[in-house]
C-alpha positions as CSV (number, residue, x, y, z in Angstrom):
1,X,-10.7,22.0,191.9
2,X,-12.3,19.4,189.6
3,X,-11.7,15.6,189.7
4,X,-9.8,16.0,186.4
5,X,-7.5,18.6,188.0
6,X,-6.7,16.1,190.8
7,X,-6.0,13.3,188.4
8,X,-3.6,15.6,186.5
9,X,-1.8,16.4,189.8
10,X,-1.4,12.8,190.7
11,X,-0.3,12.0,187.1
12,X,2.3,14.8,187.4
13,X,3.5,13.4,190.7
14,X,3.8,10.0,189.1
15,X,6.1,11.5,186.5
16,X,8.2,13.0,189.3
17,X,8.7,9.6,190.8
18,X,9.8,8.2,187.4
19,X,12.2,11.1,187.0
20,X,13.8,10.4,190.4
21,X,14.3,6.8,189.6
22,X,15.9,7.9,186.3
23,X,18.4,10.0,188.1
24,X,16.8,13.5,187.7
25,X,16.8,16.0,190.5
26,X,13.3,16.9,191.7
27,X,12.9,19.9,194.0
28,X,12.9,19.0,197.7
29,X,13.4,15.3,197.3
30,X,15.5,14.3,200.3
31,X,17.6,11.7,198.6
32,X,17.9,8.0,199.1
33,X,20.7,8.3,201.7
34,X,18.8,10.7,204.0
35,X,15.7,8.5,203.8
36,X,17.8,5.5,204.8
37,X,19.5,7.4,207.7
38,X,16.1,8.1,209.2
39,X,14.9,4.5,208.7
40,X,17.6,1.9,207.9
41,X,14.9,-0.5,206.6
42,X,14.2,2.0,203.8
43,X,17.1,1.1,201.5
44,X,17.6,2.7,198.2
45,X,16.6,-0.5,196.4
46,X,13.4,-0.7,198.4
47,X,12.5,3.0,198.0
48,X,13.2,2.8,194.2
49,X,11.0,-0.2,194.0
50,X,8.2,1.6,195.8
51,X,8.5,4.8,193.6
52,X,8.6,2.8,190.4
53,X,5.5,0.8,191.4
54,X,3.6,4.0,192.2
55,X,4.7,5.6,188.9
56,X,3.2,2.7,187.1
57,X,-0.2,3.3,188.8
58,X,-0.3,7.1,188.6
59,X,-1.1,7.6,184.9
60,X,-4.0,9.6,183.6
61,X,-5.9,6.7,181.9
62,X,-5.5,4.4,184.9
63,X,-6.7,7.0,187.4
64,X,-9.6,8.1,185.1
65,X,-10.8,4.5,184.7
66,X,-10.4,3.9,188.4
67,X,-12.5,7.0,189.4
68,X,-15.2,6.2,186.8
69,X,-16.5,3.4,189.1
70,X,-17.5,5.9,191.8
71,X,-19.9,8.8,192.3
72,X,-17.2,11.4,193.0
73,X,-18.5,14.9,193.2
74,X,-18.0,18.2,195.1
75,X,-20.4,17.3,197.9
76,X,-17.4,15.9,199.8
77,X,-15.4,19.1,199.6
78,X,-16.1,20.1,203.2
79,X,-15.4,16.7,204.8
80,X,-12.2,16.3,206.8
81,X,-10.8,12.8,206.6
82,X,-8.0,11.9,209.0
83,X,-5.5,9.3,207.8
84,X,-3.4,7.6,210.5
85,X,-0.5,6.1,208.5
86,X,1.7,3.1,209.2
87,X,5.4,3.2,208.5
88,X,6.5,-0.3,208.1
89,X,7.4,0.1,204.4
90,X,8.0,3.2,202.2
91,X,4.9,5.3,201.4
92,X,2.6,2.6,202.8
93,X,0.0,5.3,203.6
94,X,0.0,6.8,200.1
95,X,-2.9,4.7,198.8
96,X,-5.2,6.0,201.4
97,X,-3.9,9.5,200.7
98,X,-4.4,9.2,197.0
99,X,-8.0,7.8,197.4
100,X,-8.9,10.7,199.7
101,X,-7.3,13.2,197.4
102,X,-9.2,11.9,194.4
103,X,-12.4,12.2,196.3
104,X,-11.7,15.9,196.9
105,X,-12.0,15.8,200.7
106,X,-9.9,17.8,203.1
107,X,-7.0,15.6,204.4
108,X,-5.4,15.5,207.8
109,X,-2.5,13.0,207.7
110,X,-0.9,11.7,210.8
111,X,2.5,10.5,209.7
112,X,4.4,7.6,211.2
113,X,7.7,8.6,212.7
114,X,9.2,5.7,210.6
115,X,8.1,7.3,207.3
116,X,8.1,11.0,208.0
117,X,10.8,11.9,205.5
118,X,9.6,10.4,202.3
119,X,5.9,10.9,203.0
120,X,6.4,14.6,204.0
121,X,8.2,15.2,200.7
122,X,5.4,13.4,198.7
123,X,2.7,15.4,200.3
124,X,4.6,18.7,200.0
125,X,5.3,18.0,196.4
126,X,1.6,17.4,195.7
127,X,0.6,20.6,197.6
128,X,3.1,22.6,195.6
129,X,1.3,21.7,192.3
130,X,-1.7,23.9,193.2
131,X,-1.8,26.8,195.7
132,X,-5.3,26.0,196.9
133,X,-4.2,22.6,198.3
134,X,-2.3,24.3,201.1
135,X,-5.6,24.9,202.9
136,X,-6.9,21.4,202.1
137,X,-4.1,19.1,203.0
138,X,-2.2,19.1,206.3
139,X,0.0,16.6,208.1
140,X,1.2,16.1,211.6
141,X,3.1,13.7,213.9
142,X,1.2,15.0,216.9
143,X,-2.4,14.9,218.0
144,X,-4.9,15.0,215.2
145,X,-7.0,18.3,214.8
146,X,-10.7,18.1,214.1
147,X,-12.0,15.7,211.5
148,X,-15.2,14.0,210.4
149,X,-14.0,10.5,209.5
150,X,-10.9,8.5,209.9
151,X,-8.8,5.8,208.2
152,X,-6.3,4.3,210.6
153,X,-3.7,1.5,210.1
154,X,-1.8,0.0,213.0
155,X,-0.9,-3.2,214.8
156,X,-3.4,-5.4,216.6
157,X,-2.5,-3.7,219.9
158,X,-2.8,-0.2,218.4
159,X,-6.1,-1.2,216.8
160,X,-7.7,-1.7,220.2
161,X,-6.7,1.9,221.0
162,X,-8.2,3.0,217.7
163,X,-11.5,1.3,218.5
164,X,-11.7,3.3,221.7
165,X,-10.4,6.7,220.5
166,X,-12.3,6.8,217.2
167,X,-15.4,5.0,218.4
168,X,-17.8,7.8,217.5
169,X,-16.5,8.5,214.0
170,X,-17.1,6.9,210.6
171,X,-14.0,4.9,210.2
172,X,-11.9,2.2,208.6
173,X,-9.6,0.6,211.1
174,X,-6.9,-1.9,210.0
175,X,-4.9,-4.3,212.0
176,X,-2.1,-6.8,211.4
177,X,-2.4,-9.1,208.4
178,X,-0.1,-11.5,206.7
179,X,0.3,-13.2,203.3
180,X,0.6,-16.9,202.6
181,X,1.8,-19.0,199.7
182,X,0.4,-22.4,198.8
183,X,2.9,-24.6,196.9
184,X,2.4,-27.8,195.0
185,X,6.1,-28.9,194.7
186,X,6.2,-28.5,190.9
187,X,6.9,-24.8,190.8
188,X,9.3,-23.6,188.1
189,X,12.6,-21.8,189.0
190,X,11.0,-18.5,187.8
191,X,8.0,-19.0,190.1
192,X,10.2,-19.8,193.1
193,X,12.3,-16.7,192.4
194,X,9.1,-14.7,192.3
195,X,8.2,-16.2,195.6
196,X,11.5,-15.0,196.9
197,X,10.4,-11.5,195.9
198,X,7.2,-12.0,197.9
199,X,9.2,-13.0,201.0
200,X,12.2,-10.7,201.0
201,X,11.1,-7.5,199.4
202,X,10.9,-4.8,202.1
203,X,12.6,-7.3,204.4
204,X,9.3,-9.1,204.9
205,X,7.9,-6.1,206.9
206,X,4.7,-5.5,204.8
207,X,1.3,-7.1,205.2
208,X,1.7,-8.3,201.6
209,X,5.0,-10.0,202.5
210,X,4.6,-13.8,202.5
211,X,5.3,-15.1,206.0
212,X,3.8,-18.6,205.8
213,X,4.1,-21.5,203.3
214,X,1.6,-24.3,202.9
215,X,3.5,-27.3,201.5
216,X,2.6,-30.7,200.2
217,X,3.8,-33.5,202.5
218,X,7.3,-34.6,201.8
219,X,8.2,-31.2,200.2
220,X,11.9,-31.0,199.1
221,X,13.4,-27.6,200.1
222,X,16.5,-27.8,197.9
223,X,15.0,-26.2,194.8
224,X,13.5,-23.4,196.9
225,X,16.8,-22.9,198.6
226,X,18.6,-22.4,195.3
227,X,16.0,-19.9,194.0
228,X,16.1,-18.0,197.2
229,X,19.8,-17.3,196.8
230,X,18.6,-14.4,194.7
231,X,18.4,-12.6,198.0
232,X,21.6,-14.0,199.6
233,X,23.0,-10.5,200.1
234,X,20.2,-9.5,202.4
235,X,22.2,-11.0,205.2
236,X,24.6,-8.1,204.8
237,X,22.0,-5.6,206.0
238,X,22.8,-5.0,209.7
239,X,19.3,-4.9,211.1
240,X,18.1,-7.9,209.1
241,X,21.2,-9.9,210.1
242,X,20.7,-9.0,213.8
243,X,17.1,-10.4,213.6
244,X,18.1,-13.5,211.6
245,X,21.0,-14.3,214.0
246,X,18.8,-13.9,217.1
247,X,16.2,-16.2,215.7
248,X,18.9,-18.7,214.7
249,X,20.3,-18.7,218.2
250,X,16.8,-19.1,219.8
251,X,16.1,-22.1,217.6
252,X,19.5,-23.6,218.4
253,X,19.1,-23.2,222.2
254,X,15.6,-24.6,222.1
255,X,16.4,-27.4,219.7
256,X,13.7,-26.2,217.3
257,X,13.8,-28.1,214.0
258,X,14.3,-25.7,211.0
259,X,15.6,-25.4,207.5
260,X,18.4,-22.8,207.1
261,X,19.0,-21.2,203.7
262,X,21.9,-19.1,205.2
263,X,19.8,-15.9,205.1
264,X,16.3,-17.3,206.0
265,X,15.1,-19.8,208.5
266,X,12.0,-21.9,207.9
267,X,10.3,-23.7,210.7
268,X,7.0,-25.7,211.0
269,X,4.5,-23.6,212.9
270,X,0.8,-22.8,212.6
271,X,1.1,-19.0,213.2
272,X,0.7,-16.8,210.1
273,X,2.9,-14.1,211.5
274,X,6.6,-14.8,211.5
275,X,9.6,-12.8,212.8
276,X,12.0,-11.0,210.5
277,X,14.4,-13.6,209.0
278,X,11.9,-16.5,209.5
279,X,9.1,-18.0,207.4
280,X,6.7,-20.5,209.0
281,X,5.4,-23.5,207.1
282,X,2.8,-26.1,207.5
283,X,2.2,-29.3,205.5
284,X,-1.2,-30.2,203.9
285,X,-2.5,-33.4,202.3
286,X,-6.0,-32.2,201.2
287,X,-6.1,-29.0,199.1
288,X,-9.9,-28.6,199.6
289,X,-9.6,-28.9,203.3
290,X,-6.8,-26.3,203.3
291,X,-9.0,-24.0,201.2
292,X,-11.8,-24.3,203.8
293,X,-9.3,-23.6,206.7
294,X,-7.9,-20.5,205.0
295,X,-11.5,-19.2,204.4
296,X,-11.9,-19.1,208.2
297,X,-8.9,-16.8,208.4
298,X,-9.9,-14.2,205.9
299,X,-9.7,-11.4,208.4
300,X,-6.0,-12.2,209.0
301,X,-4.8,-12.8,205.5
302,X,-3.9,-10.0,203.0
303,X,-2.7,-12.1,200.0
304,X,-2.8,-15.7,199.0
305,X,-0.1,-16.7,196.4
306,X,-1.0,-19.9,194.5
307,X,-1.3,-21.4,191.1
308,X,-4.4,-23.2,192.2
309,X,-7.5,-21.2,191.4
310,X,-9.5,-22.9,194.1
311,X,-8.2,-20.1,196.3
312,X,-10.4,-17.1,195.7
313,X,-8.6,-13.9,194.5
314,X,-5.2,-15.7,194.7
315,X,-2.3,-14.0,192.9
316,X,0.7,-15.2,191.0
317,X,4.2,-15.7,192.4
318,X,6.2,-12.5,192.5
319,X,3.2,-10.2,192.5
320,X,2.4,-9.5,196.1
321,X,4.6,-6.4,196.3
322,X,3.2,-4.9,193.1
323,X,-0.3,-3.9,194.0
324,X,-2.3,-1.8,191.6
325,X,-4.6,1.1,192.5
326,X,-7.5,-1.3,192.8
327,X,-5.9,-3.3,195.6
328,X,-7.4,-1.9,198.7
329,X,-5.8,-2.9,202.0
330,X,-7.9,-5.5,203.9
331,X,-10.2,-5.5,200.8
332,X,-12.0,-2.5,202.2
333,X,-12.9,-0.1,199.3
334,X,-11.6,3.2,200.5
335,X,-13.2,5.3,197.8
336,X,-16.6,3.6,198.5
337,X,-16.2,4.5,202.1
338,X,-15.4,8.1,201.5
339,X,-18.0,8.8,198.8
340,X,-20.5,7.2,201.1
341,X,-20.0,9.9,203.7
342,X,-22.0,12.4,201.8
343,X,-25.0,10.1,201.7
344,X,-25.4,9.9,205.4
C-alpha cells in the first residue's frame, strides 16, 4: 500500500465523519447514545465537535501537504508501533494512530476502557477500507503483543510505570499537561466567549482545556461571568454537577475565597491543574516576568492562550480545542519519531 493509498483511506474516513454529523447512517457506527452510555462524559455535543474537527483535518490536500515534510517510505513497513491511548476526551488517541498509519508501520493500539466504543469503530472502519489492513492494524485492551517502538499517553503516575515498562524501547511517553490563558482585562465579548469554549469544551478534561488564568491585578470578573453563561447548561450534566457541588462544599467548609459563576468556581492558586468545575487564577503585574516564569514550566503546559505575542506559540481565544494535524501533543513530532526508526 502506498502513501497515496493511505491518504485516500483517511480522506474517505474523514468523509464518513462528516456524513455522521449530517445525519447519515454509516455502517457500524455505534450511535451517540451508546457512546454516551459507556462514557457519560462523551456527550453527543462533544462527540460531534470531535468528529467535525477531525473531518476538517482529514482532507486529501491537507494530508498530502502534511506528509510532504517527511521522508515517508516503505522501509518502515515491518516496524510494529504500539500506541497506548488515553481516554479522557473522544478519540484523543486518533492523532497518534493517524500519524502511524500515514507512516505505513504496523500498528498495535491499546485502547482506553474510557474510549473503547468510538475508537474501536474508527479503527474497524479504517481497516474495512482495505483488506490488507487487517494484518497490519490490531487493537486490544489487554497486554500488548510484541512491538518495536511505543507511543504512550497517561497520567503522571502512569508515566512512571511507562518509564519502567517501556525502558528498553524507542518511545514517546506523555504525562499530564494543562493549558493556561493570559488576560489583559480588555478582551472583547467574543474573545471571552471563545475562552469559555477553551474552558468548558469536553468538560475541561483535555490537556488543551484551559485550567489556569493569569490576570492583571484588580481584574473585574463581571464581564467574564456574563460571557461564560454561554455554558450555563453544563451544570445540568450529572457528573459535572457532582464535581462542581463537591468543590463548592469544600471551599465553603474551608472558607476558601472564590468567585462563583453558578457553574464554575474560580479560586486563586498557583497550581496549573484544577479539578473539574474549577479554574485556578493568579494575578500578575509584570508581563515580561510572567513570560519568564511560564518558560520554566514548558514541560507542564500544552497551550498558552493570549493576545500578547510575547508568549511563544500562543494561540487565539477559542482555538485550544480545534487542533490541526500539525499540532503534536507535548510538541513532540510523532511523524519525525516514527520515520527516524528506520535510520537507527
